[in-house]
PQR file with spaces between the fields and no chain letter, atoms N, CA, C, O and H, PARSE charges and radii, in Angstrom:
ATOM       1  N    MET     1     103.870  106.337  120.603 -0.4000 1.5000
ATOM       2  CA   MET     1     104.894  108.378  120.231 -0.0000 2.0000
ATOM       3  C    MET     1     104.171  109.135  121.445  0.5500 1.7000
ATOM       4  O    MET     1     102.973  109.249  121.184 -0.5500 1.4000
ATOM       5  N    LYS     2     104.450  109.595  122.476 -0.4000 1.5000
ATOM       6  CA   LYS     2     103.073  110.777  122.815 -0.0000 2.0000
ATOM       7  C    LYS     2     102.753  112.248  121.405  0.5500 1.7000
ATOM       8  O    LYS     2     102.973  112.350  120.198 -0.5500 1.4000
ATOM       9  H    LYS     2     105.423  109.503  122.688  0.4000 1.0000
ATOM      10  N    ASN     3     102.287  112.919  122.230 -0.4000 1.5000
ATOM      11  CA   ASN     3     102.002  113.760  121.755 -0.0000 2.0000
ATOM      12  C    ASN     3     102.603  114.482  121.607  0.5500 1.7000
ATOM      13  O    ASN     3     102.878  114.927  120.493 -0.5500 1.4000
ATOM      14  H    ASN     3     102.108  112.836  123.210  0.4000 1.0000
ATOM      15  N    VAL     4     103.332  115.150  123.359 -0.4000 1.5000
ATOM      16  CA   VAL     4     104.796  115.515  123.777 -0.0000 2.0000
ATOM      17  C    VAL     4     105.763  115.363  123.043  0.5500 1.7000
ATOM      18  O    VAL     4     106.265  116.373  122.551 -0.5500 1.4000
ATOM      19  H    VAL     4     103.108  114.788  124.264  0.4000 1.0000
ATOM      20  N    GLU     5     106.238  114.248  122.788 -0.4000 1.5000
ATOM      21  CA   GLU     5     107.526  113.725  122.235 -0.0000 2.0000
ATOM      22  C    GLU     5     106.724  114.061  120.502  0.5500 1.7000
ATOM      23  O    GLU     5     107.537  114.536  119.710 -0.5500 1.4000
ATOM      24  H    GLU     5     105.830  113.427  123.187  0.4000 1.0000
ATOM      25  N    ILE     6     105.561  113.893  120.036 -0.4000 1.5000
ATOM      26  CA   ILE     6     105.606  114.537  118.422 -0.0000 2.0000
ATOM      27  C    ILE     6     106.267  116.359  117.995  0.5500 1.7000
ATOM      28  O    ILE     6     106.768  116.818  116.969 -0.5500 1.4000
ATOM      29  H    ILE     6     104.900  113.507  120.680  0.4000 1.0000
ATOM      30  N    ARG     7     105.834  117.175  119.804 -0.4000 1.5000
ATOM      31  CA   ARG     7     105.528  118.145  119.221 -0.0000 2.0000
ATOM      32  C    ARG     7     106.813  118.768  119.523  0.5500 1.7000
ATOM      33  O    ARG     7     106.668  119.932  119.895 -0.5500 1.4000
ATOM      34  H    ARG     7     105.426  116.802  120.638  0.4000 1.0000
ATOM      35  N    GLU     8     108.108  118.340  119.480 -0.4000 1.5000
ATOM      36  CA   GLU     8     109.920  118.711  120.562 -0.0000 2.0000
ATOM      37  C    GLU     8     110.224  118.555  119.071  0.5500 1.7000
ATOM      38  O    GLU     8     110.950  119.419  118.580 -0.5500 1.4000
ATOM      39  H    GLU     8     108.226  117.394  119.178  0.4000 1.0000
ATOM      40  N    LEU     9     109.663  117.335  118.089 -0.4000 1.5000
ATOM      41  CA   LEU     9     110.357  116.731  116.810 -0.0000 2.0000
ATOM      42  C    LEU     9     110.213  118.285  115.934  0.5500 1.7000
ATOM      43  O    LEU     9     109.421  119.226  115.883 -0.5500 1.4000
ATOM      44  H    LEU     9     109.073  116.633  118.488  0.4000 1.0000
ATOM      45  N    THR    10     111.400  117.908  115.362 -0.4000 1.5000
ATOM      46  CA   THR    10     111.149  119.302  114.109 -0.0000 2.0000
ATOM      47  C    THR    10     110.546  118.844  112.592  0.5500 1.7000
ATOM      48  O    THR    10     110.460  117.652  112.297 -0.5500 1.4000
ATOM      49  H    THR    10     112.044  117.144  115.403  0.4000 1.0000
ATOM      50  N    ALA    11     110.193  119.782  111.785 -0.4000 1.5000
ATOM      51  CA   ALA    11     109.860  119.423  110.523 -0.0000 2.0000
ATOM      52  C    ALA    11     110.124  118.738  110.306  0.5500 1.7000
ATOM      53  O    ALA    11     109.542  117.673  110.512 -0.5500 1.4000
ATOM      54  H    ALA    11     110.264  120.751  112.024  0.4000 1.0000
ATOM      55  N    LYS    12     111.386  118.904  109.632 -0.4000 1.5000
ATOM      56  CA   LYS    12     112.401  117.009  109.148 -0.0000 2.0000
ATOM      57  C    LYS    12     112.521  116.324  109.411  0.5500 1.7000
ATOM      58  O    LYS    12     112.882  115.347  108.755 -0.5500 1.4000
ATOM      59  H    LYS    12     111.858  119.770  109.464  0.4000 1.0000
ATOM      60  N    GLU    13     112.315  116.377  110.462 -0.4000 1.5000
ATOM      61  CA   GLU    13     112.436  114.760  111.215 -0.0000 2.0000
ATOM      62  C    GLU    13     110.853  114.214  111.188  0.5500 1.7000
ATOM      63  O    GLU    13     110.664  112.997  111.180 -0.5500 1.4000
ATOM      64  H    GLU    13     112.023  117.171  110.995  0.4000 1.0000
ATOM      65  N    LEU    14     109.680  115.175  111.175 -0.4000 1.5000
ATOM      66  CA   LEU    14     108.349  114.454  110.684 -0.0000 2.0000
ATOM      67  C    LEU    14     108.044  114.341  109.668  0.5500 1.7000
ATOM      68  O    LEU    14     107.147  113.598  109.269 -0.5500 1.4000
ATOM      69  H    LEU    14     109.834  116.163  111.182  0.4000 1.0000
ATOM      70  N    ASN    15     108.823  115.155  108.929 -0.4000 1.5000
ATOM      71  CA   ASN    15     108.862  114.752  107.886 -0.0000 2.0000
ATOM      72  C    ASN    15     108.881  112.953  107.432  0.5500 1.7000
ATOM      73  O    ASN    15     108.142  112.224  106.771 -0.5500 1.4000
ATOM      74  H    ASN    15     109.552  115.758  109.253  0.4000 1.0000
ATOM      75  N    GLU    16     110.222  112.768  108.240 -0.4000 1.5000
ATOM      76  CA   GLU    16     111.212  111.312  107.937 -0.0000 2.0000
ATOM      77  C    GLU    16     110.374  110.700  108.559  0.5500 1.7000
ATOM      78  O    GLU    16     109.597  110.162  107.770 -0.5500 1.4000
ATOM      79  H    GLU    16     110.823  113.361  108.777  0.4000 1.0000
ATOM      80  N    ARG    17     110.030  110.425  109.999 -0.4000 1.5000
ATOM      81  CA   ARG    17     109.526  109.441  111.067 -0.0000 2.0000
ATOM      82  C    ARG    17     107.987  109.394  110.386  0.5500 1.7000
ATOM      83  O    ARG    17     107.008  108.782  110.814 -0.5500 1.4000
ATOM      84  H    ARG    17     110.661  110.862  110.640  0.4000 1.0000
ATOM      85  N    ILE    18     108.074  110.098  109.385 -0.4000 1.5000
ATOM      86  CA   ILE    18     106.358  110.145  108.489 -0.0000 2.0000
ATOM      87  C    ILE    18     105.795  108.295  107.134  0.5500 1.7000
ATOM      88  O    ILE    18     105.026  107.358  106.919 -0.5500 1.4000
ATOM      89  H    ILE    18     108.869  110.595  109.037  0.4000 1.0000
ATOM      90  N    GLU    19     107.754  109.529  106.492 -0.4000 1.5000
ATOM      91  CA   GLU    19     107.917  108.415  105.560 -0.0000 2.0000
ATOM      92  C    GLU    19     108.044  106.884  106.111  0.5500 1.7000
ATOM      93  O    GLU    19     107.430  105.911  105.673 -0.5500 1.4000
ATOM      94  H    GLU    19     108.379  110.290  106.666  0.4000 1.0000
ATOM      95  N    THR    20     109.268  106.914  107.489 -0.4000 1.5000
ATOM      96  CA   THR    20     109.312  105.074  107.769 -0.0000 2.0000
ATOM      97  C    THR    20     108.174  105.275  108.039  0.5500 1.7000
ATOM      98  O    THR    20     107.490  105.221  107.016 -0.5500 1.4000
ATOM      99  H    THR    20     109.768  107.704  107.844  0.4000 1.0000
ATOM     100  N    GLU    21     107.434  105.547  109.179 -0.4000 1.5000
ATOM     101  CA   GLU    21     106.275  104.923  109.666 -0.0000 2.0000
ATOM     102  C    GLU    21     105.172  104.376  108.813  0.5500 1.7000
ATOM     103  O    GLU    21     104.409  103.515  109.251 -0.5500 1.4000
ATOM     104  H    GLU    21     107.989  105.591  110.010  0.4000 1.0000
ATOM     105  N    LYS    22     105.083  104.837  107.664 -0.4000 1.5000
ATOM     106  CA   LYS    22     104.470  105.121  106.196 -0.0000 2.0000
ATOM     107  C    LYS    22     104.445  103.995  105.418  0.5500 1.7000
ATOM     108  O    LYS    22     103.442  103.510  104.894 -0.5500 1.4000
ATOM     109  H    LYS    22     105.703  105.537  107.309  0.4000 1.0000
ATOM     110  N    SER    23     106.560  103.231  105.299 -0.4000 1.5000
ATOM     111  CA   SER    23     106.698  101.816  105.039 -0.0000 2.0000
ATOM     112  C    SER    23     106.596  100.832  105.535  0.5500 1.7000
ATOM     113  O    SER    23     106.410   99.692  105.111 -0.5500 1.4000
ATOM     114  H    SER    23     107.375  103.624  105.725  0.4000 1.0000
ATOM     115  N    ASN    24     106.805  101.547  107.155 -0.4000 1.5000
ATOM     116  CA   ASN    24     106.193  100.038  107.854 -0.0000 2.0000
ATOM     117  C    ASN    24     104.301   99.761  108.126  0.5500 1.7000
ATOM     118  O    ASN    24     103.583   98.965  108.732 -0.5500 1.4000
ATOM     119  H    ASN    24     106.956  102.474  107.500  0.4000 1.0000
ATOM     120  N    LEU    25     104.182  100.699  107.448 -0.4000 1.5000
ATOM     121  CA   LEU    25     102.540   99.618  107.573 -0.0000 2.0000
ATOM     122  C    LEU    25     102.515   99.614  106.210  0.5500 1.7000
ATOM     123  O    LEU    25     101.480   98.971  106.037 -0.5500 1.4000
ATOM     124  H    LEU    25     104.764  101.346  106.956  0.4000 1.0000
ATOM     125  N    VAL    26     102.971   99.908  104.980 -0.4000 1.5000
ATOM     126  CA   VAL    26     102.967   98.730  103.701 -0.0000 2.0000
ATOM     127  C    VAL    26     103.577   97.576  104.179  0.5500 1.7000
ATOM     128  O    VAL    26     103.097   96.442  104.197 -0.5500 1.4000
ATOM     129  H    VAL    26     103.812  100.430  105.121  0.4000 1.0000
ATOM     130  N    ARG    27     104.826   97.994  104.620 -0.4000 1.5000
ATOM     131  CA   ARG    27     105.418   95.847  104.252 -0.0000 2.0000
ATOM     132  C    ARG    27     104.376   95.229  105.602  0.5500 1.7000
ATOM     133  O    ARG    27     103.758   94.228  105.241 -0.5500 1.4000
ATOM     134  H    ARG    27     105.216   98.915  104.605  0.4000 1.0000
ATOM     135  N    MET    28     104.015   95.754  107.424 -0.4000 1.5000
ATOM     136  CA   MET    28     103.078   95.102  108.061 -0.0000 2.0000
ATOM     137  C    MET    28     101.365   94.258  107.304  0.5500 1.7000
ATOM     138  O    MET    28     100.851   93.168  107.554 -0.5500 1.4000
ATOM     139  H    MET    28     104.516   96.568  107.718  0.4000 1.0000
ATOM     140  N    GLN    29     100.870   95.564  106.202 -0.4000 1.5000
ATOM     141  CA   GLN    29      99.878   95.214  105.870 -0.0000 2.0000
ATOM     142  C    GLN    29     100.277   93.327  104.810  0.5500 1.7000
ATOM     143  O    GLN    29      99.619   92.293  104.925 -0.5500 1.4000
ATOM     144  H    GLN    29     101.287   96.450  105.999  0.4000 1.0000
ATOM     145  N    MET    30     100.973   93.455  104.306 -0.4000 1.5000
ATOM     146  CA   MET    30     102.374   93.345  103.499 -0.0000 2.0000
ATOM     147  C    MET    30     102.005   91.567  103.891  0.5500 1.7000
ATOM     148  O    MET    30     101.388   90.615  103.413 -0.5500 1.4000
ATOM     149  H    MET    30     101.507   94.295  104.212  0.4000 1.0000
ATOM     150  N    ASN    31     102.810   91.903  105.022 -0.4000 1.5000
ATOM     151  CA   ASN    31     102.233   89.896  105.766 -0.0000 2.0000
ATOM     152  C    ASN    31     102.004   89.642  106.262  0.5500 1.7000
ATOM     153  O    ASN    31     102.222   88.605  106.889 -0.5500 1.4000
ATOM     154  H    ASN    31     103.311   92.676  105.410  0.4000 1.0000
ATOM     155  N    HIS    32     100.630   91.364  106.444 -0.4000 1.5000
ATOM     156  CA   HIS    32      99.509   90.107  106.793 -0.0000 2.0000
ATOM     157  C    HIS    32      98.790   89.849  105.758  0.5500 1.7000
ATOM     158  O    HIS    32      98.504   88.673  105.982 -0.5500 1.4000
ATOM     159  H    HIS    32     100.453   92.207  105.934  0.4000 1.0000
ATOM     160  N    THR    33      98.308   90.107  104.809 -0.4000 1.5000
ATOM     161  CA   THR    33      98.049   89.503  103.852 -0.0000 2.0000
ATOM     162  C    THR    33      98.462   88.088  103.549  0.5500 1.7000
ATOM     163  O    THR    33      97.524   87.334  103.289 -0.5500 1.4000
ATOM     164  H    THR    33      98.540   91.063  104.627  0.4000 1.0000
ATOM     165  N    VAL    34      99.753   87.538  103.526 -0.4000 1.5000
ATOM     166  CA   VAL    34     100.249   86.555  104.077 -0.0000 2.0000
ATOM     167  C    VAL    34     100.218   85.330  104.347  0.5500 1.7000
ATOM     168  O    VAL    34     100.156   84.197  103.870 -0.5500 1.4000
ATOM     169  H    VAL    34     100.515   88.151  103.737  0.4000 1.0000
ATOM     170  N    SER    35     100.279   85.912  105.251 -0.4000 1.5000
ATOM     171  CA   SER    35      99.704   85.218  106.750 -0.0000 2.0000
ATOM     172  C    SER    35      99.440   86.182  108.207  0.5500 1.7000
ATOM     173  O    SER    35     100.305   87.056  108.147 -0.5500 1.4000
ATOM     174  H    SER    35     100.329   86.832  105.639  0.4000 1.0000
ATOM     175  N    PRO    36      99.114   86.263  108.710 -0.5600 1.5000
ATOM     176  CA   PRO    36      98.577   86.250  109.820  0.2800 2.0000
ATOM     177  C    PRO    36     100.232   87.240  110.447  0.5500 1.7000
ATOM     178  O    PRO    36     101.362   86.752  110.450 -0.5500 1.4000
ATOM     179  N    LEU    37     100.026   88.036  110.703 -0.4000 1.5000
ATOM     180  CA   LEU    37     101.099   88.275  112.325 -0.0000 2.0000
ATOM     181  C    LEU    37     100.595   88.169  113.419  0.5500 1.7000
ATOM     182  O    LEU    37      99.456   87.932  113.822 -0.5500 1.4000
ATOM     183  H    LEU    37      99.108   88.432  110.700  0.4000 1.0000
ATOM     184  N    ASP    38     101.562   88.369  113.883 -0.4000 1.5000
ATOM     185  CA   ASP    38     100.821   87.727  115.456 -0.0000 2.0000
ATOM     186  C    ASP    38     100.967   88.782  116.600  0.5500 1.7000
ATOM     187  O    ASP    38     101.246   88.576  117.781 -0.5500 1.4000
ATOM     188  H    ASP    38     102.487   88.562  113.556  0.4000 1.0000
ATOM     189  N    HIS    39     100.764   89.717  116.096 -0.4000 1.5000
ATOM     190  CA   HIS    39     100.215   90.870  116.416 -0.0000 2.0000
ATOM     191  C    HIS    39      99.828   92.177  116.384  0.5500 1.7000
ATOM     192  O    HIS    39     100.088   93.252  116.925 -0.5500 1.4000
ATOM     193  H    HIS    39     100.538   89.885  115.137  0.4000 1.0000
ATOM     194  N    PRO    40      98.607   91.363  114.973 -0.5600 1.5000
ATOM     195  CA   PRO    40      97.614   92.562  114.121  0.2800 2.0000
ATOM     196  C    PRO    40      97.654   93.997  115.264  0.5500 1.7000
ATOM     197  O    PRO    40      97.971   95.084  114.781 -0.5500 1.4000
ATOM     198  N    HIS    41      97.469   93.945  116.086 -0.4000 1.5000
ATOM     199  CA   HIS    41      97.171   95.367  116.112 -0.0000 2.0000
ATOM     200  C    HIS    41      98.121   96.608  116.626  0.5500 1.7000
ATOM     201  O    HIS    41      97.805   97.579  117.315 -0.5500 1.4000
ATOM     202  H    HIS    41      97.211   93.062  116.479  0.4000 1.0000
ATOM     203  N    ASN    42      99.491   96.218  116.014 -0.4000 1.5000
ATOM     204  CA   ASN    42     100.741   96.995  115.591 -0.0000 2.0000
ATOM     205  C    ASN    42     100.617   97.340  113.954  0.5500 1.7000
ATOM     206  O    ASN    42     101.555   97.860  113.350 -0.5500 1.4000
ATOM     207  H    ASN    42      99.748   95.430  115.455  0.4000 1.0000
ATOM     208  N    ILE    43      98.945   96.878  113.105 -0.4000 1.5000
ATOM     209  CA   ILE    43      98.645   98.050  112.424 -0.0000 2.0000
ATOM     210  C    ILE    43      98.035   99.266  112.486  0.5500 1.7000
ATOM     211  O    ILE    43      98.140  100.304  111.833 -0.5500 1.4000
ATOM     212  H    ILE    43      98.183   96.456  113.596  0.4000 1.0000
ATOM     213  N    ARG    44      97.312   98.882  113.499 -0.4000 1.5000
ATOM     214  CA   ARG    44      96.138  100.523  113.825 -0.0000 2.0000
ATOM     215  C    ARG    44      97.360  100.933  114.090  0.5500 1.7000
ATOM     216  O    ARG    44      97.737  101.717  113.219 -0.5500 1.4000
ATOM     217  H    ARG    44      97.227   98.039  114.030  0.4000 1.0000
ATOM     218  N    PHE    45      98.360  100.693  115.140 -0.4000 1.5000
ATOM     219  CA   PHE    45      98.927  101.555  116.400 -0.0000 2.0000
ATOM     220  C    PHE    45      99.542  102.116  115.171  0.5500 1.7000
ATOM     221  O    PHE    45      99.312  103.317  115.319 -0.5500 1.4000
ATOM     222  H    PHE    45      98.053  100.056  115.847  0.4000 1.0000
ATOM     223  N    THR    46     100.336  101.961  113.779 -0.4000 1.5000
ATOM     224  CA   THR    46     100.957  102.285  113.350 -0.0000 2.0000
ATOM     225  C    THR    46     100.366  103.764  112.371  0.5500 1.7000
ATOM     226  O    THR    46     100.843  104.843  112.018 -0.5500 1.4000
ATOM     227  H    THR    46     100.523  100.986  113.659  0.4000 1.0000
ATOM     228  N    ARG    47      99.010  102.998  112.220 -0.4000 1.5000
ATOM     229  CA   ARG    47      98.115  104.164  111.648 -0.0000 2.0000
ATOM     230  C    ARG    47      97.459  105.112  111.917  0.5500 1.7000
ATOM     231  O    ARG    47      96.904  106.063  111.367 -0.5500 1.4000
ATOM     232  H    ARG    47      98.623  102.122  112.507  0.4000 1.0000
ATOM     233  N    ARG    48      97.644  104.615  113.046 -0.4000 1.5000
ATOM     234  CA   ARG    48      97.160  106.041  113.756 -0.0000 2.0000
ATOM     235  C    ARG    48      98.487  106.600  114.157  0.5500 1.7000
ATOM     236  O    ARG    48      98.201  107.191  115.198 -0.5500 1.4000
ATOM     237  H    ARG    48      98.095  103.842  113.494  0.4000 1.0000
ATOM     238  N    LEU    49      99.974  106.797  113.925 -0.4000 1.5000
ATOM     239  CA   LEU    49     100.971  107.341  114.454 -0.0000 2.0000
ATOM     240  C    LEU    49     101.106  107.961  113.443  0.5500 1.7000
ATOM     241  O    LEU    49     101.707  109.032  113.524 -0.5500 1.4000
ATOM     242  H    LEU    49     100.207  106.317  113.079  0.4000 1.0000
ATOM     243  N    VAL    50     100.584  107.500  112.106 -0.4000 1.5000
ATOM     244  CA   VAL    50     100.803  108.000  110.740 -0.0000 2.0000
ATOM     245  C    VAL    50      99.962  109.458  110.729  0.5500 1.7000
ATOM     246  O    VAL    50     100.292  110.467  110.107 -0.5500 1.4000
ATOM     247  H    VAL    50     100.096  106.629  112.040  0.4000 1.0000
ATOM     248  N    ALA    51      99.163  109.340  111.313 -0.4000 1.5000
ATOM     249  CA   ALA    51      97.896  110.257  111.231 -0.0000 2.0000
ATOM     250  C    ALA    51      98.271  111.204  112.146  0.5500 1.7000
ATOM     251  O    ALA    51      97.708  112.208  111.710 -0.5500 1.4000
ATOM     252  H    ALA    51      98.895  108.520  111.818  0.4000 1.0000
ATOM     253  N    GLN    52      99.179  111.705  113.668 -0.4000 1.5000
ATOM     254  CA   GLN    52      99.422  112.045  114.253 -0.0000 2.0000
ATOM     255  C    GLN    52     100.236  112.526  114.245  0.5500 1.7000
ATOM     256  O    GLN    52     100.269  113.668  114.704 -0.5500 1.4000
ATOM     257  H    GLN    52      99.637  110.889  114.022  0.4000 1.0000
ATOM     258  N    LEU    53     101.632  111.771  113.582 -0.4000 1.5000
ATOM     259  CA   LEU    53     102.307  112.926  112.679 -0.0000 2.0000
ATOM     260  C    LEU    53     102.118  113.764  111.636  0.5500 1.7000
ATOM     261  O    LEU    53     102.623  114.875  111.472 -0.5500 1.4000
ATOM     262  H    LEU    53     101.605  110.843  113.210  0.4000 1.0000
ATOM     263  N    THR    54     101.000  112.894  110.599 -0.4000 1.5000
ATOM     264  CA   THR    54     101.093  114.251  110.086 -0.0000 2.0000
ATOM     265  C    THR    54     100.345  115.772  110.036  0.5500 1.7000
ATOM     266  O    THR    54     100.691  116.861  109.579 -0.5500 1.4000
ATOM     267  H    THR    54     100.590  111.992  110.732  0.4000 1.0000
ATOM     268  N    THR    55      98.892  115.179  110.889 -0.4000 1.5000
ATOM     269  CA   THR    55      97.764  116.337  112.032 -0.0000 2.0000
ATOM     270  C    THR    55      99.303  117.331  112.404  0.5500 1.7000
ATOM     271  O    THR    55      99.552  118.456  111.970 -0.5500 1.4000
ATOM     272  H    THR    55      98.611  114.294  111.260  0.4000 1.0000
ATOM     273  N    GLU    56     100.460  116.194  113.651 -0.4000 1.5000
ATOM     274  CA   GLU    56     100.852  117.941  113.471 -0.0000 2.0000
ATOM     275  C    GLU    56     101.715  118.627  112.004  0.5500 1.7000
ATOM     276  O    GLU    56     101.733  119.751  111.503 -0.5500 1.4000
ATOM     277  H    GLU    56     100.259  115.280  114.003  0.4000 1.0000
ATOM     278  N    LEU    57     102.145  117.774  111.778 -0.4000 1.5000
ATOM     279  CA   LEU    57     103.169  118.609  110.598 -0.0000 2.0000
ATOM     280  C    LEU    57     102.203  119.398  109.931  0.5500 1.7000
ATOM     281  O    LEU    57     102.590  120.286  109.172 -0.5500 1.4000
ATOM     282  H    LEU    57     102.130  116.861  112.184  0.4000 1.0000
ATOM     283  N    ARG    58     100.797  119.160  110.144 -0.4000 1.5000
ATOM     284  CA   ARG    58     100.428  120.067  108.670 -0.0000 2.0000
ATOM     285  C    ARG    58      99.237  121.183  110.120  0.5500 1.7000
ATOM     286  O    ARG    58      98.042  121.477  110.086 -0.5500 1.4000
ATOM     287  H    ARG    58     100.483  118.438  110.762  0.4000 1.0000
ATOM     288  N    LYS    59      99.879  121.360  110.743 -0.4000 1.5000
ATOM     289  CA   LYS    59      98.777  122.173  112.254 -0.0000 2.0000
ATOM     290  C    LYS    59     100.220  123.776  111.635  0.5500 1.7000
ATOM     291  O    LYS    59      99.998  124.877  111.133 -0.5500 1.4000
ATOM     292  H    LYS    59     100.850  121.121  110.771  0.4000 1.0000
ATOM     293  N    ARG    60     101.693  123.010  112.068 -0.4000 1.5000
ATOM     294  CA   ARG    60     102.854  123.584  112.096 -0.0000 2.0000
ATOM     295  C    ARG    60     102.663  124.784  110.843  0.5500 1.7000
ATOM     296  O    ARG    60     102.923  125.986  110.814 -0.5500 1.4000
ATOM     297  H    ARG    60     101.874  122.115  112.476  0.4000 1.0000
ATOM     298  N    GLN    61     101.882  123.512  109.501 -0.4000 1.5000
ATOM     299  CA   GLN    61     101.729  124.644  108.014 -0.0000 2.0000
ATOM     300  C    GLN    61     100.741  125.572  107.785  0.5500 1.7000
ATOM     301  O    GLN    61     100.505  126.495  107.005 -0.5500 1.4000
ATOM     302  H    GLN    61     101.670  122.535  109.525  0.4000 1.0000
ATOM     303  N    LEU    62      99.920  124.662  109.338 -0.4000 1.5000
ATOM     304  CA   LEU    62      99.302  125.957  109.122 -0.0000 2.0000
ATOM     305  C    LEU    62      98.941  127.845  109.310  0.5500 1.7000
ATOM     306  O    LEU    62      98.482  128.708  108.562 -0.5500 1.4000
ATOM     307  H    LEU    62     100.112  123.912  109.972  0.4000 1.0000
ATOM     308  N    ILE    63      99.500  127.808  110.869 -0.4000 1.5000
ATOM     309  CA   ILE    63     100.637  128.230  112.310 -0.0000 2.0000
ATOM     310  C    ILE    63     100.949  128.993  110.631  0.5500 1.7000
ATOM     311  O    ILE    63     100.205  129.814  110.095 -0.5500 1.4000
ATOM     312  H    ILE    63      99.873  127.107  111.477  0.4000 1.0000
ATOM     313  N    GLU    64     101.613  128.710  110.337 -0.4000 1.5000
ATOM     314  CA   GLU    64     102.809  128.971  109.934 -0.0000 2.0000
ATOM     315  C    GLU    64     102.460  130.245  108.073  0.5500 1.7000
ATOM     316  O    GLU    64     102.806  131.301  107.544 -0.5500 1.4000
ATOM     317  H    GLU    64     102.217  128.043  110.773  0.4000 1.0000
ATOM     318  N    ASN    65     101.430  128.848  107.859 -0.4000 1.5000
ATOM     319  CA   ASN    65     101.047  130.387  106.884 -0.0000 2.0000
ATOM     320  C    ASN    65     100.638  131.491  107.709  0.5500 1.7000
ATOM     321  O    ASN    65     101.524  132.339  107.824 -0.5500 1.4000
ATOM     322  H    ASN    65     101.149  127.990  108.289  0.4000 1.0000
ATOM     323  N    LYS    66      99.545  131.747  108.333 -0.4000 1.5000
ATOM     324  CA   LYS    66      98.851  132.641  109.275 -0.0000 2.0000
ATOM     325  C    LYS    66      99.563  133.344  110.166  0.5500 1.7000
ATOM     326  O    LYS    66      98.944  134.142  110.870 -0.5500 1.4000
ATOM     327  H    LYS    66      98.825  131.058  108.240  0.4000 1.0000
ATOM     328  N    LYS    67     101.405  133.165  110.376 -0.4000 1.5000
ATOM     329  CA   LYS    67     101.637  134.491  111.173 -0.0000 2.0000
ATOM     330  C    LYS    67     101.864  135.501  109.234  0.5500 1.7000
ATOM     331  O    LYS    67     101.664  136.670  108.903 -0.5500 1.4000
ATOM     332  H    LYS    67     101.908  132.517  109.804  0.4000 1.0000
ATOM     333  N    SER    68     102.397  134.145  108.377 -0.4000 1.5000
ATOM     334  CA   SER    68     102.853  134.823  106.872 -0.0000 2.0000
ATOM     335  C    SER    68     101.837  136.298  106.196  0.5500 1.7000
ATOM     336  O    SER    68     102.118  137.209  105.417 -0.5500 1.4000
ATOM     337  H    SER    68     102.560  133.195  108.645  0.4000 1.0000
ATOM     338  N    GLU    69     100.320  135.843  107.134 -0.4000 1.5000
ATOM     339  CA   GLU    69      99.296  136.575  106.383 -0.0000 2.0000
ATOM     340  C    GLU    69      99.945  138.097  106.700  0.5500 1.7000
ATOM     341  O    GLU    69      99.401  139.106  106.251 -0.5500 1.4000
ATOM     342  H    GLU    69     100.092  135.103  107.766  0.4000 1.0000
């Protein structure tokens, strides 16, 4: 997912996407522990996506707090 696409999401969509990707990450990590994944680099990509989504959500919260002050 590109940064432009992430910026277009609403806060609710960001929260939903974060939860979905976190559960996918946990599932992939568990599966990789039991038996090696075909594409283990997907774990890294998913972890990165969660970080990007969380960063965008936090950035919006900070902007909102700054406006309210």
